[in-house]
N, C-alpha and C positions, 0 to 999 in steps of 0.2 A: 227413224223419224218419229217424233212425239207429236200427237195432235190432241187438242182439247175435244171434249165431247159435249153435245147439247143434250140435256136431260130430256129424254123421250124414250122411244123403244124400237124393237127389232123384229126381224124375221131371219130365218137362217137359210143358208144355201149349202148344198152338198159339197163337201170338201173337195172331192176329186174331180168334180165336173170341170173346174177350170184350174184350180191350184195344183193338185197333185193327183196323178193317176197311177194306179198299180199297173204292173205288166199285164194284167188280166184286163184288158180294156173293157171288160164287161161289168164295170161297177154299176150295179143296179141302183136306180133312184129308189133305194129300198131301205132296209132295216126298219121297217115298219113304223115310220113316222111320216105319214103322207107327204110326198113331195108334190105340192100343188103348184101348177104353173098357170099364172093369170096372164092372159093375152088381151091387151086393151088396144084397139085400133082407133087412134085419134088423129085427126088432121087439124093442125093449128093454123089459124090465120095470122096470129101474132105470136105471143110468147107461149111456150109449152106449159102444161099444168104442173103444179108441184106435186110430186109423188114421193112418198116415203118408201125407200128401197127395203132395207132389212133392219128394222129397229130391234134392239136387244132389250131383254128384261132380266131383272133379278127379283125373285119373290122371296121375301123374308120368311122365317119360321112362323111368324104371326099372320102372314098372308098379305102384307103390304107390298106394293110394287115400286121398283125404281126402273125407269125406262130411259133409253138413250139411243142416239144414232151415232154412227161413225161418219163424220163428214167426208164426202167424196168417195165413199165406199158403197158399192151396190150390193154385193153378195157377202154375207157373213155366216160363219158357222162357229157357234160357241162349243168348244170341245170339253172344257173342264173349268171347275170353280173350286178353289182350295179353301182351307179353313180360315185364312186371313181375308177372304173376300176378293182375292186376285182371280182374274179370269184369263183364259187363253183360248186361241182358236185360229181361224183363218178369215182374212178379209181380202176379197178379190184374189190376187195372186201373191199375197203377203201373209205372213204370220202376224199375230198381234197378241199383246198382253195388256191388260187393264189392271192397274193397281187399286188398292182399297180406297184411295182418294178420288178415283175416277180418271186418272191420267192414262191415256192409251198410247202405247208405243207399237208402231208397225215395224216389222223386221224381215230380213231376207237372209237366208243362209248364203255364205260366200260362194260365188260362181253359179248361183241358181237363176233359173228363169221363172220359177214359181216355188212358193214355200207354204207349207201348211202345218200349223201347230195342232197336234192331236192329243196331247196329254200335259198335265201340270201337276206338280207335287207341292207339298207344304213348305218346301225350301225355296219356291219360286223358280225352280228349273222347269223348262218347257222341252218336250220331246216332240218330234214330228218327222215329216218326210219332205224332201225338196227334189225338184227336177232340174236337170242340167240340159244344155242345148242339144246334147245327143239323144235326148228323149229318155234317159235313164233316171230312175228314182233312187235316192240315197237317204240314209237316216241322219238325224242330227240331235244333239242335246245342247240346249242353250242355258247358260248359267243365269242366276238372278241378276248378275251384273252385265249380261249381254254377250259374254264370250261363247263362241261356238266350238263344239267338238263334232266333227262329221265322221260317219263310219259306213262301211259296207261289210257284207258277209263274204269271206273268201270263197271264190268259186261260184258266187251267186250274183244275181242281178235284181234290180227293181225291188228294193226294200219297201215294205209298208210298216211304219211304226204305229203301234196301237195303244200302248200303255206304258206307264212310268210309275214306279213306287217312290216312297219317301227315302229310300236308300240310294236312289239314282239308278237303279236297274231298269232296263228297257226290254220290252218284248214286242213281237210282231211276226212278220213273215217275209219271205223272199222267194224269188224264182230261181230254179235250176233245172235245166232240161225242160220237160213239158209239165212240171209239177211245181206246187208251192210247198214250202217247208217252214216250220216254226223256228224261232230263235229266242235266246235270252242273252242279253248283254249285261255283264256285271259291272260293278263300279270301277274295276281296273281297266275295263275295255275289252276283256276277254269275252268271246261270243261262243255260246254252246248252241248247236243246232239240234233239232229233234223232229221226229215224225211219229204219228200214231201208227202202229203196225197195221198193214192192210189198207192204209189210206192212199189216195192219189193226191190229196192236197191237205195240208195241215197249217193252221194259223193260230198263233198266240193272240188272244184278244184282250186279256185282263191279267192283272198282276197285283199281288198284295205285298205287304211289308215283310212277310216271311219268305218271300221269293217263290211262292206257289204261282203257277201260271194256269189260267183257264182259257179255253178257246174252243174251236170246232174244227172238224175235219170231214172230208167227203170220201165216200167209198164207191167203187164201181158195182154194177154197171150203170146205175141211174144217177150217180153222184149225189145221193142223199146225204144230208148234213147231220152230224152227231156232235155231242158235246164231250169235252174231256177236261180233266184236272191233272196237272203235272206237279208232283211233290218236289220238295227241295232236293231230294236225292235222285230225281229223274223218273220215279215210278209214275206210270200213267193209269188213270182210272177213267173209263169211258162211260157215258150214260146217254139215255134218250128219255124224253118226256112221253109217258104212256098216252097213246092216242094221237100222237103227232107224226108227221112224215119227215120233218126237218127240225132239228134242235140247234139253235144258235145262241152262243154265250156272249154276253156283252160286258159283264162286270163281275168282280170278285172282291170280297172284303176281307178284313183281317181275322174274322171268325171262321173263314172258309166257306161262307155262303156265296153261291154263284147265282146270277140272275141273267135272264135273256128272254128270247121269244121262241115259240114253236108254232108250226103251221099244221093245221088240220083243215077244217072247213073255213077257218079264219085264223088270223094271227092272234095269239094269246101270250100272256106273260107267264113266266115261271120263276120260282125261287127254290133253289136246292140248298139244303142245310149241310153242315159238315158231316152228318151221319149218312147222307145220301138220300134223305127223304125229300121228295119234290112236291111243291104246292103250285098248282096252276091258278091263274086268276085273270079276270077282266074287270075294269072299272064298271060300275053299274050303267047299263044301257049301251055299252061299247059293242061295236060290230067288228072292230079291229084294234088291236093293242100293240104298241111298240114300247119296249123297255129300253132305256138308254143309260141308266145310272143306278148305282147301289152304294149306300154309305155304310159306315161302321156301326150305325145304329140299327141296321136292318131295314131302313127305309128304301123304297124303290121309286124312281121317277121315270117318266116317259110321256107319251102322247097317245091319245086314243081317238077313234072316229065314233061319234055319237050324234044323233039328231042331225045328220047331214053336214057336220063340221068337225074339225080337229081341235082337240083341247089338250091342255096339260093335265097331268095327274101326279099325285104323291100318295103312295101306299105306305102306311106306317107298319111298325113291327107286329102289331096286333092283327093286321089285315084290313084295317079301315082305310077308305079312300077319301081323298079330297081332290076334286077336279077344279080347274081354274083356267082363266084367260086374262091376260093383261087388258087394261082399259083400251077399247078401240080395236081389239084384235078380231080378225075374221078367221084366223087359222094360227094355232099355237104349237110351237115345236119346243118342248122341254128336253134339254140335252145334257144338263150338268147338275150335279148335286153334291153338296159338301156335308161334313159331319155335324153342322149346325142345323141341318134341315132346310138350308137355303137352296133354291132351285133357280137355274139360269137357262136361257135359251133365246130363241128368236120368235118373231111372229109376223104375220102378214097384216099390215095396217091398212085401214081404209084409205082409198085414194082421195086426196083433197080435190074438191070440185075445180074444174078448169076455169080459166078466166072467161068472162062473157064473150070475149072476142074469138073464142075457140069454137070450132064446129065439130061436134061429135058425130063421126060417121058410123062407127060401129063399135060394139063392145062384146067381146066373147070371152067365155071362160073355158079354157081347156084345163079342167081341174080334177083334182084327186085322181091323178093318172093311175089307172088300173090298180087302184088301191095303192098307188105309188108310194110306198113307204120308204122313207128316208134312206139316204145312202148307206150302204154297207160294203165292205170289201167282199166281192163275190169271187168264187173260184172259177178258174178257167177249165173248160172241158178238154 
């Protein structure tokens, strides 16, 4: 289904809360980009107030904003933005793509009850996960023309697709027994599975055009999380950020740089270069930082908590920060970044005042849930 969009803007919703869930039903409202839940109790005498659900934004490299809504859609997650300006993600229980002209297409994998787009490449291919009526999650690759290829890992269940490169390779994780394992699917459809030695859970989270995979894994007895890099030959390099208790990888570029977050007294961002040197960072004034994207220029994007609110940020290759919010935003979730330095995401827009005929009985904010940082695939214990 193709729908027009009205130019305005967005907020985002966690992919798996409704669309796609991993076998590990413990998907935390996490990955460090505050999942804020606004609860507004309003009793209407006549018509309900107009409330903007999840407006979407694209911020240009020069700092200008384009905002829009997806009509009839309440929850949106922007997963990726390619170099042509195409966007992909999840919209309620559907996947979506938006082309550079602004046309939005909602899609569903064959036989699915819910579909979520999680990755997009420069060819216009979308990868993601879909759920079937039996409660199982499967992987898909959607071509630029809309043709679907679906897949599962032999002997595994509940696939989570996390990344897609410009060759059409896909990585992610799947369940087998009581553990999660990583996988890499090549362009022929062949799937290679892997685990970090000594791990109880392994997940591929990022993939570059050389076929290197980055991700994280957990170890007993405390299930602490560590980062890894898998070479094209299958060799594994593991790492942790000094001073952190958990290291989570979210992105990998063609230079071999990996970005993510680590936890200590607060969530902080990190960038690991190809030599293994790690730089930790926080935007100025941030008390919690969530990294969501890394491009081939070495720029990092994400969101941070500062001055009691959540904002988007862009860190350039020199380490300089730009923080931003779309016009009218009360909470900004920056989740995608391309090689032009354009950033996309969602935001929480101010509620339009209710009609005079409405009686406002109560308004409560159940917000910034326990540092509720945006959804990430979490490991099962």
